[in-house]
C-alpha positions, 0 to 999 in steps of 0.5 A, spaced: 677 325 776 680 321 782 682 313 781 681 309 788 681 302 789 679 297 795 684 294 800 685 288 796 686 292 790 680 287 786 675 293 785 677 300 782 672 307 782 673 313 778 670 319 782 669 326 780 672 331 785 669 338 783 664 339 788 664 338 795 659 333 795 664 329 791 670 331 795 666 328 801 665 322 798 672 320 796 673 322 804 668 317 806 671 312 801 678 313 804 676 313 811 673 306 809 680 303 806 680 305 800 687 309 797 688 313 791 691 309 785 695 312 778 690 312 772 695 308 769 693 302 773 686 303 772 687 303 765 691 296 765 686 292 770 679 295 768 679 299 761 683 296 757 681 289 760 674 290 758 676 293 751 680 286 750 674 282 752 670 285 747 674 285 741 675 277 742 667 277 742 667 280 735 673 276 733 669 270 735 663 272 731 666 274 725 670 267 725 663 263 725 660 267 720 
């Protein structure tokens, strides 16, 4: 798996890279201006951000009950 981000750094994509078709897709994204980024950056800005929002929603529901 490879992690890419757009020029502005607002969108992240996790892309598999085992098959030739998948590798070609990565090359196309790179041609469009996307760049590789560390997986840790994706974790901080996307994965952990979404899971933190879900946890807050659960805490709010529990406080109401």
